[in-house]
VEXKOLMAR-73923 format. One record per residue: residue in three letters; chain; residue number from 0; z, y, x negated of N, C-alpha, C in turn. Coordinates in Angstrom, 1 decimal, padded with zeros to 4 digits. Layout:
! residues N
residuo_cadena_num_n.up_n.north_n.east_ca.up_ca.north_ca.east_c.up_c.north_c.east
ala_A_NUM_Z_Y_X_Z_Y_X_Z_Y_X .
...
This chain:
! residues 191
residuo_cadena_num_n.up_n.north_n.east_ca.up_ca.north_ca.east_c.up_c.north_c.east
met_A_0_070.5_133.0_-062.5_071.5_131.9_-062.3_070.9_130.7_-063.8 .
tyr_A_1_069.9_130.6_-063.3_069.1_129.2_-064.5_068.7_129.6_-065.8 .
ala_A_2_068.8_131.3_-066.2_068.7_132.0_-067.2_070.2_131.3_-068.3 .
gly_A_3_070.8_131.8_-067.4_072.4_132.2_-067.6_072.9_130.7_-068.1 .
val_A_4_072.5_129.9_-067.1_073.3_128.0_-067.6_072.1_127.9_-068.2 .
phe_A_5_070.6_128.2_-068.8_070.0_127.5_-070.0_070.4_128.5_-071.3 .
leu_A_6_070.8_129.2_-071.1_071.6_129.9_-072.1_072.8_129.5_-072.8 .
ala_A_7_073.8_129.0_-071.5_074.5_128.2_-072.1_074.5_127.1_-072.8 .
phe_A_8_073.7_126.2_-072.0_073.2_125.3_-072.5_072.8_124.8_-073.9 .
ala_A_9_071.6_125.8_-074.2_071.3_126.1_-075.4_072.2_126.5_-076.9 .
leu_A_10_073.3_127.7_-076.6_074.8_127.9_-077.3_074.9_126.6_-077.6 .
leu_A_11_075.9_125.6_-076.5_076.3_124.5_-076.6_075.5_123.4_-077.4 .
ala_A_12_074.6_123.1_-077.5_073.7_122.2_-077.9_073.7_123.2_-079.6 .
ser_A_13_073.0_123.9_-079.7_073.1_124.2_-081.0_074.4_124.6_-081.5 .
ser_A_14_075.6_125.2_-081.3_077.0_124.7_-081.5_077.3_123.4_-082.3 .
cys_A_15_076.7_122.1_-081.5_077.4_120.8_-082.1_076.2_120.1_-082.6 .
ser_A_16_075.4_120.4_-082.9_074.3_119.9_-084.2_075.2_119.6_-085.3 .
arg_A_17_074.6_118.3_-085.6_075.1_117.5_-086.7_073.9_117.4_-088.3 .
thr_A_18_074.1_117.6_-089.3_073.5_117.3_-090.6_073.6_115.9_-091.1 .
val_A_19_073.0_115.3_-091.1_073.2_114.0_-092.3_072.1_113.9_-093.0 .
thr_A_20_073.0_113.6_-094.3_071.9_113.4_-095.2_072.3_111.7_-096.4 .
arg_A_21_071.3_111.5_-096.7_071.6_110.4_-097.6_071.8_110.4_-098.6 .
ile_A_22_072.8_109.6_-099.0_073.5_110.0_-100.5_073.4_108.4_-101.4 .
asp_A_23_073.0_108.7_-102.5_073.2_107.2_-103.5_074.3_107.1_-103.3 .
asn_A_24_074.7_105.8_-103.1_076.3_104.6_-103.0_077.0_105.1_-104.2 .
asn_A_25_076.7_105.6_-104.9_077.2_105.2_-106.5_077.8_106.7_-107.1 .
thr_A_26_077.4_107.6_-105.3_078.0_109.2_-106.0_079.3_109.2_-104.9 .
gln_A_27_080.3_109.8_-106.0_081.7_109.8_-105.8_081.9_111.4_-104.5 .
ile_A_28_082.2_111.3_-103.2_082.9_112.4_-102.6_084.0_111.8_-102.4 .
asp_A_29_084.6_112.7_-101.9_086.3_112.2_-101.3_086.4_113.2_-100.1 .
ile_A_30_086.3_113.1_-099.2_086.1_113.9_-097.8_087.9_114.1_-097.8 .
ser_A_31_088.4_113.0_-096.9_089.8_112.9_-096.9_090.7_112.6_-097.5 .
gly_A_32_090.5_112.3_-098.5_091.7_111.8_-099.3_092.5_110.3_-099.1 .
asn_A_33_091.5_109.9_-098.3_092.0_108.6_-098.1_091.3_107.7_-098.7 .
trp_A_34_091.0_106.4_-098.8_090.7_105.3_-099.6_089.5_105.2_-099.0 .
asn_A_35_088.4_105.4_-099.7_087.0_105.1_-099.3_086.4_104.2_-100.5 .
asn_A_36_085.0_104.1_-100.2_083.9_103.1_-100.9_083.9_103.4_-102.3 .
thr_A_37_084.3_104.9_-102.7_084.3_104.7_-104.4_085.9_104.2_-104.6 .
asp_A_38_086.7_104.4_-104.3_087.9_103.5_-105.1_087.8_101.8_-104.5 .
ser_A_39_087.0_101.3_-103.6_087.3_099.9_-103.7_086.3_099.2_-104.3 .
arg_A_40_085.0_100.1_-104.6_084.0_099.7_-106.0_084.3_099.9_-107.1 .
met_A_41_085.3_100.5_-107.2_086.1_101.5_-109.1_087.3_099.9_-109.1 .
val_A_42_087.7_099.5_-108.0_089.1_098.5_-107.9_088.4_097.7_-108.3 .
ala_A_43_087.5_097.1_-107.6_086.8_095.8_-107.7_086.0_095.6_-108.6 .
asp_A_44_085.5_096.3_-109.6_085.0_096.4_-111.2_085.6_096.3_-112.3 .
asp_A_45_087.0_097.0_-111.7_087.7_096.5_-112.8_088.7_095.0_-113.2 .
leu_A_46_088.8_095.0_-112.0_090.1_093.8_-112.0_088.7_092.9_-112.3 .
thr_A_47_087.3_092.2_-111.6_086.9_091.3_-111.7_086.6_092.1_-113.4 .
ala_A_48_086.3_092.8_-114.1_085.8_092.9_-115.8_087.4_091.9_-116.0 .
asn_A_49_088.4_092.3_-115.9_089.5_092.0_-116.1_089.3_090.7_-115.8 .
ile_A_50_089.4_089.7_-115.0_089.9_088.5_-114.2_089.1_087.7_-115.3 .
leu_A_51_087.1_088.3_-115.5_086.4_087.4_-116.0_086.4_087.3_-117.3 .
ser_A_52_087.4_088.2_-117.9_087.9_088.3_-119.6_089.7_087.7_-120.1 .
ala_A_53_089.8_087.1_-119.0_091.0_087.0_-119.6_090.6_085.0_-120.2 .
asn_A_54_092.1_085.4_-120.6_092.0_083.8_-121.3_092.0_082.6_-120.3 .
trp_A_55_092.3_083.0_-118.9_092.6_081.5_-118.2_091.2_080.8_-117.9 .
ile_A_56_090.7_081.4_-117.6_088.6_080.9_-118.3_088.6_079.9_-119.1 .
ser_A_57_088.5_080.4_-120.4_088.5_079.6_-121.8_089.8_078.0_-121.8 .
asn_A_58_091.3_078.5_-121.3_092.2_077.1_-121.3_091.6_076.3_-120.0 .
his_A_59_091.1_076.8_-119.4_090.5_075.5_-118.3_089.8_075.1_-118.7 .
leu_A_60_088.5_075.6_-119.4_087.7_075.3_-119.9_087.6_073.8_-121.3 .
gln_A_61_088.8_074.5_-121.4_089.4_073.6_-123.0_089.7_072.8_-122.3 .
ala_A_62_090.8_072.5_-121.6_091.7_070.9_-120.3_090.4_070.3_-119.8 .
lys_A_63_089.3_071.0_-119.0_088.7_070.0_-117.9_087.6_070.0_-118.6 .
ala_A_64_087.5_070.4_-120.5_086.2_069.2_-121.0_084.9_070.1_-120.0 .
gly_A_65_084.9_071.5_-120.2_083.7_072.4_-120.1_083.1_072.8_-118.6 .
lys_A_66_084.4_071.9_-118.0_083.6_072.4_-116.1_084.4_073.1_-115.9 .
thr_A_67_083.2_074.1_-115.0_083.3_075.3_-114.7_084.3_075.7_-113.9 .
pro_A_68_085.0_076.3_-113.8_086.6_076.4_-113.3_085.9_076.9_-111.6 .
val_A_69_086.6_076.1_-110.2_086.0_076.7_-108.8_086.9_077.7_-108.6 .
val_A_70_086.6_078.6_-107.7_087.8_079.8_-107.1_087.6_080.0_-105.5 .
val_A_71_088.1_080.2_-105.2_088.7_080.0_-103.5_089.3_081.7_-103.5 .
val_A_72_088.9_082.8_-102.8_089.0_084.1_-102.7_090.1_083.9_-101.3 .
gly_A_73_091.2_084.1_-101.2_092.0_083.7_-100.0_092.3_085.5_-099.4 .
met_A_74_093.8_085.7_-098.9_093.7_086.8_-098.5_094.6_087.7_-099.4 .
val_A_75_093.5_089.1_-099.1_094.0_090.3_-099.6_094.8_091.3_-098.9 .
gln_A_76_096.2_091.3_-098.7_097.1_091.9_-097.8_096.7_093.7_-097.6 .
asn_A_77_096.4_094.4_-096.6_096.5_095.7_-096.7_098.1_095.8_-096.4 .
lys_A_78_099.0_096.4_-097.1_099.9_096.9_-097.1_100.3_098.4_-097.4 .
ser_A_79_099.4_098.9_-096.9_099.4_100.8_-097.3_099.3_101.0_-096.2 .
his_A_80_099.9_102.5_-096.1_099.8_103.4_-095.4_098.7_104.0_-094.6 .
glu_A_81_097.8_103.4_-094.5_096.2_103.5_-093.7_095.3_102.4_-093.6 .
his_A_82_094.4_102.7_-092.6_093.7_101.3_-092.4_092.9_100.9_-093.5 .
ile_A_83_092.8_100.0_-094.0_091.7_099.7_-095.2_091.4_098.6_-094.9 .
asp_A_84_089.9_098.1_-095.1_089.3_096.9_-094.6_089.4_096.2_-096.2 .
ala_A_85_089.8_095.1_-096.5_089.5_094.8_-097.7_088.6_094.0_-097.6 .
glu_A_86_087.7_093.4_-096.7_087.2_092.5_-096.7_085.6_093.4_-097.8 .
thr_A_87_085.5_094.2_-098.0_083.9_095.2_-098.7_085.0_094.8_-100.1 .
phe_A_88_086.4_094.8_-100.0_086.6_094.7_-101.7_086.3_093.1_-101.8 .
thr_A_89_086.9_092.7_-101.4_086.9_091.2_-102.0_085.0_090.8_-102.0 .
lys_A_90_084.3_091.2_-101.7_083.2_090.6_-101.4_082.5_090.9_-102.5 .
asp_A_91_082.7_092.4_-103.2_082.2_092.7_-104.3_082.8_092.0_-105.1 .
ile_A_92_084.1_091.1_-105.1_084.7_090.4_-106.6_084.0_089.0_-106.2 .
glu_A_93_084.0_088.3_-105.2_082.7_087.4_-104.9_081.6_087.7_-105.6 .
arg_A_94_080.9_088.7_-104.9_079.7_088.8_-105.7_079.5_088.8_-107.5 .
ala_A_95_081.0_089.7_-107.9_080.8_089.8_-109.4_081.0_088.2_-109.8 .
phe_A_96_081.8_087.4_-109.6_081.9_086.0_-109.6_080.7_085.2_-109.9 .
ile_A_97_080.0_085.5_-108.5_078.5_084.5_-108.9_077.8_084.8_-110.1 .
ser_A_98_077.9_086.3_-110.1_076.3_087.1_-111.0_076.9_086.6_-112.2 .
ser_A_99_078.3_086.4_-112.5_078.7_086.1_-113.8_078.5_084.4_-114.5 .
gln_A_100_078.5_083.6_-113.2_078.3_082.2_-113.4_079.5_082.2_-114.2 .
lys_A_101_080.5_082.5_-114.4_082.2_082.1_-115.2_082.5_080.9_-114.2 .
val_A_102_082.4_081.4_-113.2_083.1_080.6_-112.4_082.5_080.0_-110.8 .
arg_A_103_083.0_079.4_-110.4_081.9_078.6_-109.0_082.9_079.1_-107.8 .
leu_A_104_082.3_079.5_-106.8_083.0_080.1_-105.6_082.5_078.8_-104.3 .
val_A_105_083.4_078.8_-103.7_083.4_078.0_-102.9_084.4_079.3_-101.5 .
gln_A_106_083.9_079.0_-099.9_084.3_079.4_-098.9_085.9_079.4_-099.0 .
gly_A_107_086.5_080.0_-098.0_087.8_079.9_-097.6_088.1_080.4_-096.2 .
gly_A_108_088.9_080.7_-095.7_089.8_081.0_-094.5_088.3_080.6_-092.9 .
lys_A_109_088.3_081.6_-092.5_087.2_081.4_-091.4_085.8_081.1_-091.9 .
lys_A_110_085.1_081.2_-092.2_083.9_080.9_-093.0_084.1_079.1_-093.0 .
arg_A_111_085.1_078.9_-093.6_084.9_077.2_-094.2_085.0_077.0_-092.5 .
glu_A_112_086.1_077.0_-092.1_086.8_076.5_-090.6_085.1_076.7_-089.8 .
glu_A_113_084.5_077.9_-089.9_082.7_077.7_-089.5_082.0_076.6_-090.2 .
leu_A_114_082.2_076.6_-091.4_081.2_075.7_-091.7_081.6_074.0_-091.3 .
arg_A_115_082.8_073.8_-091.7_083.6_071.9_-090.6_083.2_072.8_-089.3 .
gly_A_116_082.7_073.5_-088.8_082.4_073.1_-087.2_081.5_072.8_-087.4 .
glu_A_117_080.4_073.8_-087.8_078.7_073.0_-087.8_078.7_071.8_-088.3 .
lys_A_118_079.9_071.5_-089.5_079.5_069.7_-089.7_079.9_068.8_-088.9 .
ala_A_119_081.5_069.5_-087.9_081.3_068.9_-087.0_079.9_068.5_-086.0 .
asp_A_120_079.8_069.3_-085.8_078.2_069.9_-084.7_077.0_068.8_-085.1 .
gln_A_121_077.2_069.0_-086.1_075.7_068.2_-086.5_076.0_066.2_-086.8 .
gln_A_122_077.5_066.1_-086.4_077.9_064.7_-086.4_077.0_064.1_-085.3 .
lys_A_123_077.1_065.0_-084.2_076.4_064.7_-083.1_075.7_065.0_-083.2 .
asn_A_124_074.8_065.8_-083.6_073.5_066.4_-082.8_072.5_066.7_-083.9 .
ala_A_125_072.4_066.3_-085.1_071.8_066.3_-086.3_071.4_064.6_-086.4 .
thr_A_126_069.8_065.1_-086.4_070.1_063.2_-087.2_070.3_062.8_-088.6 .
val_A_127_070.3_061.4_-088.2_071.3_060.8_-089.7_070.8_061.7_-091.0 .
ser_A_128_069.1_061.7_-091.1_068.9_062.4_-093.1_069.4_063.4_-092.9 .
thr_A_129_069.2_064.2_-091.6_069.4_065.7_-092.2_071.0_066.1_-092.0 .
met_A_130_071.9_064.7_-091.6_073.5_064.9_-091.4_074.4_065.3_-092.8 .
lys_A_131_074.5_066.5_-092.2_075.7_066.4_-093.6_076.9_065.6_-093.5 .
lys_A_132_077.7_065.4_-094.4_079.1_064.5_-094.1_080.0_065.4_-094.2 .
phe_A_133_081.0_064.9_-093.8_082.6_065.3_-094.4_082.7_065.2_-095.5 .
gly_A_134_083.7_065.1_-096.4_084.4_065.0_-097.9_084.0_065.4_-098.4 .
leu_A_135_083.0_066.3_-098.5_081.9_066.2_-100.0_082.2_068.2_-100.7 .
glu_A_136_083.0_068.7_-100.0_083.2_069.8_-100.0_083.9_069.7_-101.5 .
asn_A_137_083.4_071.0_-102.8_084.0_070.8_-103.8_085.4_071.9_-103.6 .
gly_A_138_086.2_071.3_-103.9_088.2_071.5_-104.2_088.0_072.6_-104.8 .
ala_A_139_088.5_073.6_-104.5_089.0_075.0_-105.4_090.0_074.5_-107.0 .
asp_A_140_090.1_074.8_-108.1_090.9_074.7_-108.5_092.0_075.9_-108.7 .
tyr_A_141_090.8_076.9_-108.3_091.8_078.3_-108.1_092.4_079.2_-106.7 .
ile_A_142_093.6_080.3_-106.8_093.0_080.7_-105.4_093.4_082.2_-106.3 .
leu_A_143_092.7_083.1_-105.3_092.9_085.0_-105.8_092.9_085.3_-104.4 .
gln_A_144_094.6_085.7_-104.8_095.2_086.5_-103.4_095.7_087.5_-104.3 .
gly_A_145_096.2_088.8_-102.9_096.5_089.9_-103.6_096.4_090.6_-102.5 .
ser_A_146_097.3_092.0_-103.1_097.9_093.1_-101.9_097.2_094.5_-102.1 .
ile_A_147_097.0_095.0_-100.8_096.7_096.7_-101.4_098.1_097.9_-100.7 .
asn_A_148_099.0_098.7_-101.7_099.8_099.2_-101.3_099.3_100.6_-102.3 .
ser_A_149_100.2_101.5_-100.6_100.4_103.1_-101.6_101.6_103.2_-101.5 .
ile_A_150_101.7_104.4_-101.7_103.0_105.7_-101.9_102.2_107.1_-101.6 .
val_A_151_103.0_107.3_-100.4_102.2_108.5_-100.3_103.9_109.6_-100.5 .
asp_A_152_104.1_110.4_-101.0_104.3_111.8_-101.5_103.9_113.2_-100.6 .
ser_A_153_104.5_113.8_-100.1_104.1_115.1_-099.3_105.2_116.1_-098.9 .
his_A_154_104.4_116.8_-099.0_105.2_118.1_-098.9_104.5_119.8_-098.6 .
lys_A_155_104.9_120.1_-096.9_103.9_120.8_-096.7_102.5_120.4_-096.4 .
arg_A_156_101.3_121.5_-097.2_100.1_120.6_-097.5_099.1_119.8_-098.6 .
gln_A_157_100.6_119.8_-099.5_100.3_118.8_-100.6_100.4_117.6_-100.0 .
lys_A_158_100.1_116.4_-100.6_100.5_115.1_-100.9_099.6_114.5_-102.2 .
val_A_159_100.7_113.5_-103.2_099.9_112.5_-103.5_100.1_111.2_-103.3 .
val_A_160_099.4_110.8_-103.5_099.2_109.2_-102.6_098.5_108.5_-103.9 .
gln_A_161_099.3_107.4_-104.2_098.9_106.4_-104.8_098.6_104.8_-104.3 .
tyr_A_162_097.5_104.1_-104.9_097.2_103.0_-104.5_097.4_101.9_-105.6 .
gln_A_163_097.6_101.4_-105.1_098.0_099.8_-106.2_097.4_099.0_-105.4 .
val_A_164_096.2_098.4_-106.3_095.9_096.6_-105.8_096.5_095.7_-106.4 .
asp_A_165_097.0_094.8_-105.8_097.8_093.5_-107.1_097.0_092.7_-106.8 .
leu_A_166_096.7_091.6_-108.0_095.9_090.4_-107.4_096.2_089.3_-108.3 .
glu_A_167_096.6_088.2_-108.1_097.1_087.0_-108.7_096.0_085.8_-108.2 .
leu_A_168_096.2_085.2_-109.4_095.2_083.8_-109.3_095.9_082.8_-109.9 .
thr_A_169_095.8_081.3_-109.0_097.7_080.6_-108.9_096.5_079.6_-109.0 .
asn_A_170_096.7_078.5_-110.1_096.0_077.2_-110.1_096.8_076.2_-108.6 .
ile_A_171_095.7_076.0_-107.7_096.3_075.4_-107.1_097.1_074.3_-106.8 .
glu_A_172_096.9_073.4_-107.8_097.2_072.0_-108.2_099.1_071.7_-108.8 .
thr_A_173_098.7_072.9_-109.6_100.2_073.1_-110.4_101.0_074.2_-109.5 .
asn_A_174_100.7_075.3_-108.7_100.9_076.6_-108.1_101.1_077.6_-109.4 .
glu_A_175_100.8_077.4_-110.8_100.7_078.0_-111.7_100.5_079.3_-111.7 .
val_A_176_101.0_080.8_-111.8_099.7_082.1_-111.8_099.4_081.8_-113.3 .
val_A_177_098.0_082.1_-113.3_097.5_082.0_-114.7_096.9_083.6_-114.8 .
trp_A_178_096.8_084.5_-113.7_096.6_086.0_-114.2_096.9_086.8_-112.9 .
ile_A_179_097.8_087.4_-113.4_098.1_088.8_-112.6_096.8_089.8_-112.9 .
gly_A_180_096.9_090.9_-112.4_096.4_092.0_-112.4_096.5_093.0_-111.6 .
asp_A_181_096.1_094.4_-111.8_096.6_095.7_-110.9_095.4_097.3_-111.5 .
lys_A_182_095.8_097.6_-110.3_094.3_098.6_-110.3_095.7_099.9_-109.5 .
lys_A_183_095.7_100.7_-110.6_096.3_102.2_-109.3_094.9_103.5_-109.4 .
ile_A_184_095.3_104.1_-108.4_094.2_104.9_-108.4_095.2_106.1_-107.6 .
thr_A_185_095.2_107.5_-108.1_096.2_107.9_-107.4_095.7_109.6_-107.4 .
lys_A_186_095.4_109.8_-106.2_095.2_111.2_-105.3_095.8_112.0_-105.1 .
tyr_A_187_095.0_113.5_-105.3_096.1_114.7_-105.0_095.4_115.6_-104.2 .
val_A_188_095.9_115.7_-102.5_095.8_116.3_-101.8_096.2_117.7_-101.7 .
lys_A_189_095.4_118.5_-101.3_095.4_119.8_-101.1_094.9_120.5_-100.2 .
asn_A_190_095.3_120.9_-098.8_094.9_121.4_-097.6_094.9_123.2_-097.9 .
């Protein structure tokens, strides 16, 4: 009896084995047909190149006597049919902004709230010489916002999914939209 139980357990364990292989992050693998890291990287790279080469930067530099524009990345809403974490996408854009040195980046949203909370805590608990003061933040000149949308066309075991990422850069002082960009990715999935 024990031999039978052991054999059944051995067969069950061998049928549940899994192989994991490390791959290069730039390798394009599309298993499900859903939005994935390759799509996120491609869209971020394309839109970042577009925004950093657009005329709004030279217009700002001319109007502000060569002062580098300050940008805050706002919300990128997922309006698609599937779960997409927009933070990985926006982090790629923020990283490119800093690396380009064409724009300066300030924190927004919950991270800005956390920083302000830390400053408030320092007012009570830090020495006067190391305490960071309120009212010295860099104000953003522009806010980048957008959305991720999708359109699905399916029939039986086939589907076509089009993802569209739309971004807008708005002058915070005037509410003027100074740049609009979009990137589309279309996938054909056949089961």
